[in-house]
N, C-alpha and C positions, 0 to 999 in steps of 0.2 A: 851442885848448887852452892852458892856463897851468899850469905846474907850479911850486909854491913849494917849493924845496928844503929838506929837513930841516936845521935849524940856521941858516937864512938870516933868520929873524925873531927878534929878541931877546926874551927873557923879561924882564918888568918886575916890580918890587914894586908891588903894588896900592896905589892912593892911600888914605891914612889917613882921608880925608873920607868914604869909602864902606865901609870895612872895619875890623873890630876884629881885632887880632892879625896874625900874619905870613901874607900871602897873595901868591902869585906868579901872574902871568897871562902866557900865551903865546898871542898872536893866531894863529888858524888861518886865517880868511878874513874880509874885509869887502868885500862886493860893492859895485860902483858902481851908481848909479841907471841903469836903472829897478829893478834888483834891490835888495833891502833887507836881506839876510842878514848877520849878524855871528855868528861862532862863535869862542869862546875857550876854551883849556884853562886851568882855574883850580885851583890847588893850595892847600889850606888846612892849616896846621899845627894840631895839637890846640888847641882853644879858639878858633880863628879863625872869623870869620863875616862875612857882609855886614851892612850896615845894612838896615832895612826899606826896601823899594822896590817899584815896580810897573813893568810894561812895557806900552806902549800897544797892542802886538799880541800880548802873551803871551810866554812863555818856555818852552823845553824844556831840561832838564838830562839828560845821560847820565853816570851815575856810573861812572868808569873804574877807580877804586882806592879802597880803604879803606871807612870807614863814617862817616857824618855825620848831620846833622839838618836838617830843613826845617820851616817853619811858615807857615801862612797866618793872617792876622790873625783873632783870635777862635776859632781852632781849636787842638786839641792839637798838640804837637810830634811829628813823625814821624821815625822812623829810616830813613835811606836808605843803601844798600850798593852796592858794585860790581855793575854789571849792571842796576841799577834805572834806569828812565826816569821823570822827574818833569815834569809839565806844569802850568804856571800859566796861567790864563785872562788875557785882556787886562784890565789894570787891577787884577788881584788883588794885594793888599798882602801881601808875604811876605819871608822871609829864608831863607838856607841857609848851611851851613858845616860845619866838622869837628865831631866829637864832642869831649867834654871831654878825653878821653885818646887819641883816635884821629885820625889825619890822614885827609883825604878829597880826592880829585881828581875833577872833573867837566868835561865839555864843556858850556858854556853856549851856547845857540843862541837868537837872537831876531832879529826884523825891526824896522826903523825905520819910524816914521810921521813924515813931515815932518822926517827927519833925527834923530829922537829914539828911542834904543833903550831908555832907562830913565829913570825919574823917581826920584831918590834922596831918601829921607825920613830919619827920626830913627834914631839908634843903637839897636841891640837891647841892652837893659840886661842886666846879669849875672843879675838875677832872672828876666827873660823867657827868657834862654838856658838857665838851669838848670831851668826848668819850675816 
């Protein structure tokens, strides 16, 4: 058994090359091989969001606070709220983030394929974000 004590893992500002706006990330777990799980608590301030991206083995989000938005390429934007679970299939191009005026926090869970958890793509434009 391994216990990771609360407060022992630093929160970081998410890299601007993958996110628009203010986003904080607190790692929960990153398992060593042969396991592949990575889980991160991600907090988005109003208007903040990911870039478009995919995950080779899919991704699951558990929204823990607030209300935000998520979209799969070519589909309408969906409202997501605290308590919602959002599942993206492997290779599904998508983005997620806060609402325009509401913050949102989720736990992001994904597995790595050959060490890759995500493939980051282009920025979500303001036009795409506002629908």
